[in-house]
C-alpha positions in Angstrom: 73.3 -40.9 3.1 74.6 -37.6 4.5 74.4 -37.2 8.2 75.4 -34.1 10.2 76.8 -34.9 13.6 77.3 -38.2 15.2 74.6 -40.3 16.8 75.8 -43.4 18.7 73.9 -46.7 18.4 74.3 -48.7 21.5 71.4 -51.1 20.9 69.6 -52.8 18.1 66.4 -50.8 18.9 68.2 -47.6 18.3 69.6 -48.8 15.0 66.2 -49.9 14.0 64.7 -46.5 14.8 67.4 -44.7 12.9 66.7 -46.9 9.9 63.1 -45.9 10.0 63.9 -42.2 10.1 66.3 -42.6 7.2 63.4 -44.1 5.1 60.6 -41.7 6.2 59.1 -39.3 3.7 59.6 -36.3 6.0 62.6 -34.2 7.0 63.8 -35.0 10.5 66.4 -32.9 12.2 67.6 -33.5 15.8 69.6 -30.9 17.8 71.0 -30.8 21.3 70.2 -28.1 23.9 72.9 -25.9 22.4 71.5 -26.0 18.9 74.2 -28.3 17.6 72.7 -30.5 14.8 73.0 -34.2 15.9 71.0 -35.9 13.1 69.9 -35.1 9.6 68.0 -37.7 7.6 68.2 -38.0 3.8 64.9 -36.4 3.2 66.1 -33.3 5.1 69.1 -33.1 2.8 66.9 -33.2 -0.3 64.4 -30.7 1.2 66.8 -28.1 2.4 69.4 -28.7 -0.3 72.4 -28.4 2.1 75.3 -30.7 2.8 77.6 -28.2 4.7 79.1 -30.4 7.4 80.8 -27.4 9.0 77.4 -25.8 10.0 76.0 -26.6 13.4 73.3 -23.9 13.7 69.7 -25.1 12.9 68.9 -21.6 11.5 71.8 -21.8 9.1 71.6 -25.6 8.5 67.9 -25.4 7.6 68.3 -22.3 5.6 65.7 -20.3 7.6 65.3 -16.9 5.9 67.0 -14.0 7.8 63.7 -12.3 8.5 62.5 -15.5 10.4 65.7 -16.2 12.3 64.8 -14.2 15.5 61.5 -16.1 15.6 63.4 -19.4 15.3 65.5 -18.5 18.3 62.4 -17.7 20.4 60.7 -20.9 19.3 63.7 -23.0 20.2 63.7 -21.5 23.7 60.0 -22.3 23.9 60.5 -25.9 23.0 63.5 -26.4 25.3 61.1 -25.4 28.1 58.8 -28.3 27.2 56.5 -26.6 24.8 55.5 -27.6 21.2 55.5 -25.4 18.2 54.1 -25.8 14.7 54.1 -23.3 11.9 55.5 -22.2 8.6 58.6 -20.2 7.5 60.6 -19.5 4.3 63.7 -21.5 3.6 66.5 -20.4 1.3 67.9 -23.6 -0.3 71.5 -24.2 -1.2 70.9 -23.3 -4.8 69.3 -19.9 -3.8 65.7 -21.0 -4.4 63.0 -20.3 -1.8 60.5 -22.8 -0.5 57.7 -22.6 2.0 58.2 -25.1 4.8 55.7 -26.4 7.3 57.5 -27.6 10.5 56.7 -29.0 13.9 59.2 -28.9 16.8 58.9 -31.0 19.9 61.2 -31.5 22.9 63.6 -34.5 22.9 63.4 -36.0 26.3 65.8 -38.2 28.3 64.1 -41.4 29.8 64.1 -39.6 33.1 62.1 -36.7 31.7 64.6 -33.9 31.2 64.6 -32.1 27.9 67.9 -32.8 26.1 67.3 -31.4 22.7 64.8 -30.6 19.9 63.3 -32.8 17.2 62.2 -30.9 14.1 59.9 -32.5 11.5 59.2 -30.6 8.3 57.9 -30.9 4.8 57.3 -28.4 2.0 53.9 -26.6 2.1 52.6 -26.4 -1.4 51.3 -23.0 -2.4 50.8 -20.9 -5.5 51.6 -17.3 -5.9 48.0 -16.5 -6.9 46.7 -18.2 -3.8 49.2 -16.4 -1.6 48.4 -13.1 -3.2 44.6 -13.7 -2.7 45.0 -14.6 0.9 47.2 -11.6 1.8 44.9 -9.3 -0.1 42.0 -10.7 2.0 44.0 -10.1 5.2 44.7 -6.5 4.1 41.0 -5.8 3.6 40.1 -7.3 6.9 42.7 -5.1 8.6 41.2 -2.0 6.9 37.7 -3.0 8.0 38.9 -3.6 11.6 40.6 -0.3 11.7 37.5 1.6 10.7 35.2 0.5 13.5 35.3 0.6 17.3 31.8 -0.8 17.8 32.0 -4.5 18.8 29.0 -5.8 16.9 30.0 -3.9 13.8 33.6 -5.1 14.0 32.6 -8.8 14.2 30.0 -8.4 11.5 32.5 -6.8 9.1 34.9 -9.7 9.5 32.3 -12.3 8.8 31.1 -10.5 5.7 34.6 -10.5 4.2 35.4 -14.2 5.1 32.1 -15.6 3.8 32.0 -16.8 1.0 35.5 -16.0 -0.1 37.3 -18.1 2.5 34.6 -20.0 4.3 31.0 -21.2 3.8 30.2 -20.7 7.5 31.6 -18.3 10.1 30.8 -18.2 13.8 32.3 -15.8 16.3 31.7 -16.4 19.9 32.8 -14.2 22.8 33.6 -15.4 26.3 31.3 -14.5 29.2 32.4 -16.1 32.4 33.0 -19.8 31.7 30.7 -20.0 28.6 30.8 -18.6 25.2 28.0 -16.5 23.7 27.5 -16.6 19.9 27.7 -13.1 18.5 28.0 -13.8 14.8 26.5 -16.6 12.6 27.1 -16.0 8.9 26.6 -18.4 6.1 26.8 -18.5 2.3 24.1 -16.4 0.7 20.8 -18.1 0.3 21.4 -20.7 3.0 20.5 -20.8 6.6 21.0 -23.6 9.2 18.2 -26.2 9.4 16.2 -26.2 12.6 17.9 -28.1 15.4 21.4 -27.9 14.0 23.5 -24.8 14.9 22.5 -22.5 17.7 21.4 -19.0 16.9 23.0 -15.6 17.8 22.8 -14.9 21.5 22.8 -18.6 22.5 25.2 -19.9 25.1 27.7 -22.4 23.8 29.5 -25.0 25.8 32.1 -27.3 24.2 32.7 -30.7 25.8 36.2 -31.8 26.9 38.1 -33.2 23.9 36.2 -31.2 21.4 38.5 -29.5 18.9 37.2 -26.1 20.0 37.9 -26.9 23.6 41.4 -28.0 22.6 41.9 -24.6 20.8 40.9 -22.7 23.9 43.1 -24.8 26.3 46.1 -24.7 24.0 45.4 -21.1 22.8 46.3 -22.2 19.3 44.5 -22.6 16.0 43.2 -26.1 15.3 42.6 -27.5 11.9 40.1 -30.3 11.2 41.2 -31.1 7.7 38.6 -33.8 7.0 35.6 -34.6 9.2 35.5 -38.1 7.8 38.8 -38.9 9.5 40.0 -39.1 13.1 42.1 -36.0 13.9 45.4 -36.3 15.7 45.2 -35.3 19.3 41.4 -35.1 19.5 38.3 -36.6 17.9 35.1 -35.2 16.5 32.2 -35.9 18.8 29.1 -37.8 17.8 27.1 -34.6 17.8 29.7 -32.9 15.6 29.6 -35.9 13.2 25.8 -35.7 13.0 25.8 -32.0 12.2 28.5 -32.4 9.7 26.6 -35.1 8.0 23.3 -33.1 7.9 25.0 -29.9 6.7 27.7 -31.4 4.5 30.6 -30.0 6.5 34.0 -31.2 5.1 36.6 -29.2 7.0 36.9 -26.5 9.7 39.3 -24.2 11.5 38.8 -23.0 15.0 41.0 -20.1 16.1 41.0 -18.7 19.6 40.8 -14.9 19.9 43.6 -14.1 22.4 44.7 -10.7 23.6 46.9 -9.8 26.5 47.3 -13.5 27.4 43.5 -14.1 27.8 41.0 -15.9 25.5 38.3 -13.4 24.5 36.4 -15.8 22.2 36.5 -18.2 19.3 36.3 -17.8 15.5 35.0 -20.9 13.8 35.3 -21.2 10.0 33.8 -24.1 8.1 33.8 -25.5 4.5 31.0 -27.6 3.1 29.7 -29.0 -0.1 27.4 -25.9 -0.6 29.9 -24.2 -2.9 32.2 -25.3 -5.6 35.8 -24.8 -4.6 39.2 -26.1 -5.9 39.4 -28.0 -2.6 36.7 -28.8 -0.1 39.3 -29.0 2.7 41.4 -26.6 4.5 45.2 -27.2 4.8 48.0 -26.0 7.0 48.5 -22.8 5.0 44.8 -22.0 5.5 45.2 -22.7 9.2 48.1 -20.2 9.5 46.1 -17.7 7.5 43.1 -18.1 9.8 45.4 -17.7 12.8 46.7 -14.4 11.4 43.1 -13.2 11.0 42.2 -14.3 14.5 45.1 -12.3 15.9 43.9 -9.2 14.2 40.3 -9.8 15.2 41.3 -10.4 18.8 43.1 -7.1 19.0 40.1 -5.4 17.4 37.7 -7.1 19.9 39.9 -6.1 22.8 40.1 -2.5 21.6 36.3 -2.5 21.1 35.6 -3.9 24.5 38.0 -1.3 26.2 36.5 1.4 24.1 32.9 0.5 25.0 33.8 0.3 28.7 35.5 3.7 28.6 32.6 5.1 26.6 30.0 3.8 29.0 32.0 5.3 31.9 32.3 8.7 30.2 28.6 8.7 29.1 27.5 7.7 32.6 29.6 10.6 34.0 28.1 12.9 31.4 24.5 11.8 32.0 24.8 12.1 35.8 25.8 15.8 35.2 22.5 16.2 33.3 19.0 16.1 34.8 18.0 12.5 35.5 14.3 13.3 35.0 12.2 16.4 34.3 9.9 17.8 36.9 6.2 17.9 36.3 5.3 21.2 34.7 2.1 23.1 34.3 1.3 24.5 30.8 4.3 22.9 29.1 5.2 19.7 27.4 9.0 19.1 27.2 11.1 16.3 25.6 14.9 16.2 25.8 17.6 14.3 24.1 21.4 14.0 24.6 23.6 12.0 22.2 27.4 11.8 22.5 29.5 12.1 19.3 30.0 9.0 17.2 33.6 7.5 17.5 36.1 8.4 14.9 39.4 6.7 14.3 42.2 9.0 13.1 45.4 7.3 12.2 48.3 8.7 14.1 46.0 10.3 16.7 44.1 7.3 18.0 40.5 7.3 19.0 38.8 10.7 18.4 35.7 10.3 20.6 34.9 11.7 24.0 31.9 13.2 25.7 31.6 16.9 25.5 30.2 19.9 27.3 26.7 20.2 25.9 24.0 20.5 28.5 20.4 21.3 29.1 18.3 21.9 32.2 14.8 22.6 33.3 14.5 24.5 36.6 11.4 25.0 38.7 11.1 28.7 39.7 8.6 30.6 41.8 4.9 30.4 41.3 5.0 27.7 38.6 7.4 29.6 36.4 10.1 27.5 34.6 13.7 28.2 33.7 14.9 26.5 30.5 18.6 26.2 29.7 20.6 25.1 26.7 24.4 25.4 26.6 27.6 24.2 25.0 31.2 24.2 26.4 33.7 24.2 23.5 35.8 21.1 23.2 35.6 17.5 24.4 36.8 15.3 27.2 36.8 15.4 30.9 37.6 19.1 31.2 34.7 20.1 29.0 32.3 17.9 30.9 33.7 19.1 34.3 33.3 22.8 33.3 29.8 22.0 32.1 28.9 20.4 35.4 30.2 23.5 37.3 28.3 25.9 35.1 25.1 23.9 35.4 25.3 23.8 39.2 26.2 27.5 39.3 23.3 28.5 37.0 20.8 26.4 39.0 22.0 28.3 42.2 21.8 31.7 40.5 18.3 30.9 39.1 16.9 30.5 42.6 17.3 34.2 43.1 14.6 34.6 40.5 16.5 37.3 38.7 15.9 38.1 35.0 17.6 35.9 32.3 20.0 38.8 31.5 21.1 39.1 35.1 21.6 35.3 35.4 23.8 35.2 32.3 25.8 38.2 33.6 26.6 36.3 36.8 27.3 33.1 34.9 29.7 35.0 32.6 31.6 36.2 35.7 31.6 32.6 37.1 33.0 31.3 33.8 36.0 33.6 34.0 36.5 32.6 37.6 36.8 28.8 36.8 39.2 29.7 34.0 41.6 31.5 36.4 45.1 30.0 36.2 45.3 29.5 39.9 42.1 27.5 39.9 42.6 25.4 36.7 42.6 21.7 37.8 42.6 20.1 34.4 46.0 21.1 33.0 44.6 23.1 30.2 46.2 26.1 28.5 44.8 28.9 30.7 45.6 31.4 28.0 42.6 29.9 26.1 39.8 29.8 28.7 36.7 27.7 27.8 34.3 29.2 25.4 30.8 28.7 26.5 27.6 29.5 24.6 24.3 29.5 26.6 20.7 30.6 26.3 18.5 31.0 29.4 14.7 31.4 29.1 12.0 31.9 31.7 8.4 30.9 30.8 5.3 31.8 32.7 2.6 29.4 31.6 -0.3 31.5 33.0 0.6 34.7 31.1 2.4 32.8 28.3 5.2 35.2 28.6 8.7 34.0 27.5 11.7 36.1 28.5 15.2 35.1 27.4 18.8 36.2 26.9 21.4 34.7 24.7 25.2 34.4 25.2 26.4 33.5 21.7 24.1 30.4 21.2 22.2 29.4 18.1 18.6 30.9 18.4 15.8 28.4 18.9 13.3 27.5 16.2 9.7 28.5 16.8 6.8 26.6 15.1 3.5 28.5 15.1 0.5 27.5 12.9 2.6 25.3 10.6 5.3 28.0 10.0 8.7 27.7 11.5 11.4 30.4 11.9 14.2 31.3 14.2 13.0 33.0 17.4 13.5 36.7 16.8 16.4 38.0 18.9 17.3 41.6 18.9 20.9 41.1 20.0 23.0 38.0 20.6 25.6 38.6 23.4 29.1 37.3 23.4 29.8 33.7 24.6 30.4 33.4 28.4 33.9 34.2 29.5 34.9 36.1 26.4 36.4 39.5 26.5 37.3 41.0 23.1 38.8 44.2 24.3 38.4 46.9 27.0 35.2 48.2 25.3 33.5 44.9 26.2 34.8 44.8 29.8 31.3 45.5 31.1 29.3 43.3 28.8 25.6 43.6 29.3 23.3 40.9 28.0 20.1 42.0 26.4 16.8 40.6 27.5 13.9 39.9 25.1 10.2 39.1 25.8 7.7 37.3 23.6 4.3 35.8 24.0 4.1 32.1 23.0 0.8 31.4 21.2 -1.2 28.4 22.5 0.1 25.2 21.0 3.4 26.7 19.7 6.5 24.6 19.7 10.0 25.7 20.5 13.2 23.8 19.5 16.4 24.5 21.4 19.6 22.7 20.3 23.4 22.6 20.3 25.5 22.7 17.2 26.0 18.9 17.2 22.5 18.6 15.8 23.5 20.2 12.5 27.2 19.5 12.3 27.4 16.0 10.9 30.1 13.9 9.2 29.6 11.4 6.4 28.9 7.8 7.4 31.9 5.6 6.6 31.4 3.4 3.5 28.2 5.2 2.7 27.4 7.9 0.1 25.9 10.6 2.3 26.0 14.3 1.3 27.8 16.7 3.7 25.4 19.6 4.4 26.4 23.1 5.3 25.0 24.6 8.4 22.4 26.6 6.4 21.3 23.5 4.5 21.1 21.5 7.8 19.0 24.2 9.3 16.7 24.0 6.4 16.3 20.3 6.9 15.4 20.9 10.6 12.8 23.4 9.6 11.2 21.0 7.1 11.2 18.2 9.6 9.6 20.4 12.3 6.9 21.5 9.9 6.2 18.0 8.8 5.8 16.5 12.3 4.9 19.6 14.3 1.5 18.3 15.4 3.0 15.1 16.8 3.8 14.5 20.5 6.9 16.2 21.7 8.7 12.8 22.2 8.1 11.9 18.6 9.3 15.3 17.5 12.5 14.9 19.5 13.2 11.5 17.9 12.5 12.8 14.4 14.6 16.0 14.8 17.6 13.9 16.1 17.7 12.1 12.7 16.7 15.0 10.5 20.2 15.7 9.3 22.0 12.7 7.7 25.4 11.6 8.8 27.1 10.6 12.0 27.1 13.0 15.0 30.5 14.8 14.9 30.0 16.6 18.2 27.8 15.7 21.2 24.3 17.0 20.9 21.6 18.2 23.2 18.1 19.3 22.3 14.9 20.4 24.0 11.5 20.4 22.4 9.1 22.7 24.3 5.4 23.1 23.6 3.0 25.5 25.2 -0.4 23.8 25.9 -3.5 25.1 24.3 -5.6 25.2 27.5 -5.7 28.3 29.6 -4.6 27.9 33.2 -6.6 29.1 36.1 -5.5 32.4 37.6 -7.2 35.0 39.9 -5.7 38.5 40.5 -6.8 41.7 42.2 -5.1 44.9 43.5 -6.0 46.2 46.9 -5.2 49.4 48.8 -2.5 48.8 51.5 -5.0 49.2 54.3 -5.5 46.8 57.3 -9.2 46.3 56.3 -8.1 44.8 53.0 -6.5 41.8 54.8 -10.0 40.2 55.2 -10.9 41.1 51.6 -7.8 39.4 50.3 -8.6 36.3 52.4 -12.2 36.3 51.2 -11.0 36.5 47.5 -8.6 33.5 48.1 -11.3 31.4 49.8 -13.7 32.0 46.9 -11.1 31.1 44.3 -10.1 28.0 46.1 -13.8 27.0 46.3 -14.3 27.6 42.6 -11.2 25.5 41.8 -12.4 22.7 44.1 -9.2 22.7 46.2 -9.6 20.3 49.2 -11.0 22.1 52.2 -8.1 21.6 54.6 -5.6 22.8 51.9 -7.8 25.8 51.1 -7.9 26.8 54.8 -4.2 26.4 55.1 -3.6 28.6 52.1 -6.0 31.2 53.3 -4.2 31.4 56.7 -0.9 32.0 54.9 -2.5 34.6 52.7 -3.5 36.5 55.8 0.0 36.3 57.2 1.7 37.5 54.1 -0.8 40.3 53.3 -0.7 41.5 56.9 3.0 42.0 56.7 2.7 43.8 53.4 0.2 46.2 54.8 2.2 46.8 58.0 5.3 47.6 56.0 3.7 49.8 53.4 4.5 52.9 55.5 7.4 55.3 55.2 9.0 57.1 52.4 8.4 56.0 48.8 10.4 53.0 47.7 14.0 53.8 46.8 15.2 53.7 43.3 17.2 50.8 41.8 20.3 53.0 42.1 22.1 54.0 45.3 20.6 52.8 48.5 18.9 49.7 47.1 21.2 47.3 49.0 20.7 49.2 52.3 16.9 49.0 51.8 17.1 45.3 51.3 19.0 44.9 54.6 16.3 46.6 56.6 14.0 44.2 58.7 10.8 43.4 56.8 9.1 41.2 59.5 9.6 43.7 62.4 6.5 44.7 64.3 8.1 47.7 65.8 8.1 49.4 62.4 4.3 49.4 62.3 3.0 52.8 61.1 -0.1 54.2 59.4 -0.3 53.0 55.8 1.4 55.4 53.4 -1.2 57.1 51.1 -1.3 55.6 47.6 0.3 52.4 48.6 -1.2 49.2 47.2 -0.6 45.5 46.8 -1.6 42.8 44.4 -2.8 39.3 45.2 -2.4 36.7 42.4 -3.5 33.1 42.8 -2.6 30.3 40.4 -3.8 26.8 40.1 -1.7 24.0 38.7 -2.3 20.3 38.4 -0.8 19.5 41.8 -0.4 22.8 43.6 -1.7 26.3 44.1 0.6 29.3 44.1 0.0 32.5 46.0 1.9 35.7 45.1 1.7 39.1 46.8 3.2 42.1 45.0 4.0 45.5 46.6 6.3 48.5 45.9 8.7 47.8 48.8 12.1 46.7 47.7 13.0 45.2 51.1 13.0 41.4 50.8 11.6 39.4 53.7 13.6 37.3 56.1 12.6 35.1 59.0 13.3 36.6 62.4 13.5 34.8 65.8 10.5 35.9 67.9 10.8 35.8 71.7 8.3 34.0 73.9 6.6 37.3 74.9 6.7 38.9 71.4 3.3 39.4 69.9 4.5 39.5 66.3 7.4 38.3 64.2 6.1 34.8 63.5 4.4 35.4 60.1 7.2 34.2 57.9 8.0 31.4 60.4 4.4 30.0 59.8 4.9 30.3 56.0 8.2 28.5 56.2 6.8 25.7 58.3 3.4 25.2 56.6 4.1 25.9 52.9 5.7 23.4 50.6 8.0 26.1 49.2 8.2 29.9 49.6 10.4 32.7 48.6 10.6 36.3 47.3 12.0 37.9 44.2 12.5 41.5 43.1 10.3 42.9 40.4 10.4 46.1 38.3 8.1 47.9 40.8 9.2 46.3 44.1 9.1 42.7 45.1 6.9 39.6 45.1 6.5 37.2 48.1 5.2 33.7 47.1 4.4 30.3 48.5 3.2 26.9 47.2 0.6 24.7 48.7 0.1 21.1 47.3 -3.5 20.4 46.5 -3.2 16.6 46.6 -3.6 15.0 50.0 -0.8 12.6 50.9 
């Protein structure tokens, strides 16, 4: 017998123990704390094929392959601290041959408890090249599948589909939620499903009792092998419940691997064999356990990445959605459905995760007298900067829209604002200021009573219009440059063109960003990649096919009209003009004091015909008198100035000033327009005076100057806007009593 090192035998018990180790059918090697080999039994000599008495290093004595030697040092440190290690490594024998060894290392303790060395027990793990090749090929495929998905459910499902039935008959994956586990995957050999009352379904909470091998795997954070359910397993026992299930289902062997990442247990992967399939062996062995542990390591990292990605994605989407309208206001004469979808994630090797929210946005803005502003826009790029720029532009546009200017004027102001936020001194996002954000936008104003649609376009894709079963792009005479773009000095004073159309009753308008038609193929699926023109054709066909459906159904269908994954975030609006005519009354009066009563009488009659509640009708008539009186009183003086020089000065002149009362100017007139909606009535008074009204502070002894104050206090909303001929003063009175 060859023995390395000297071991003293002071007692008969020690001599007896050494004799047993000399006869055991397992390699036993004992070292001290400094890695000096103290004992080497005969089986170890035969297994490792070494008799070099001059070697004192376990790595050299055992012939551990050079690639595994750093790991051996780490494991020795772990065991000397009181830990236990079990695993496999390659050994180069004395004759140059390589064997695969399964070893377990435990601390050698002094009777007083101190760790004085290491005891290594090992034997050859039988394997075949074909088996090894098959396992590592399977591991490679799992790695590829895990790298291609960042969605948690998809990640887990793909793993189970690869493992069953090639490596397991049953696969469960459970993720930890609090102190319990929740079953997320339950996959079995094709054509078989668990009998009722056996295994719990997906979504069930799982609790493993103390001593259960799954509980042991979690506590130790190591892979546990149950080689044969018919036998007692070292260190733990199968429970009565486990034994019953194994008997009913025919389970023969199992491996439970904890999913550990960053020092925490994220879940469990349970793999089982049964008599449902014919295999070369119905039991797992230690090589299978190591293989399952390697899979679990990869799955745990993928799960951790997926959880982090989903958390980041939810945060980003929440940020994006809070920048968009939370809900649409009730609108008269319009049906609107909106959708926003962020881009699908894309994994690019070398560049990481290619998925972020973008700068697409939509908006629906209530304007004066029931008119509606509709916005669709897209900030180029993705990420926080694009979303932040989008939020600034949306807020700016809403503020500009309250001036009730034309769409062309609104886009011109927004264009200037876009260049302002791209100024190097104001860039807060670290972006290259030599490349300011490129923004496309379209702004539309719709009047449901006249069915007039006015719009201007800043480089955005034109909407699709469906009328009487035929769909085409909304005809636009000229598309302006994107916001913030200046090609050269010629375009320094870019003017956006405004168009006007009448929307026929029941017509449908589709506004969208380019993410709707720019798609990428679905991974692992044969999906054709369509050009923009082909994608537009698919949209048109889908819109014709479902054009009579509710707008919400149209929005859902259009979102999926083009195959493939969304490559860029997407916003769409489906807008339909109702077929019913809305109530409106309008009349033009001479600007004479006697006409105030006529205007009030006209309003009272209209409110009676529309069955407006009496107290609301009286309030509206009172405010009609106040606004019309001011219009008549200020209809004196020179003809209204032109839109050129002097317009600003005219607007600054007091409009609600009793001292300017003069005889009405010959030829002056005003128009009273009344509109009824579902919940409000709107009153508009038009005249040729460009001076916009403002509230003035009337003294206690002043006889006038309180007209607009009453309007401001009693109306739900009020305002004024410039028109082509002058201005319009309007107010809103709710018709529903609260």
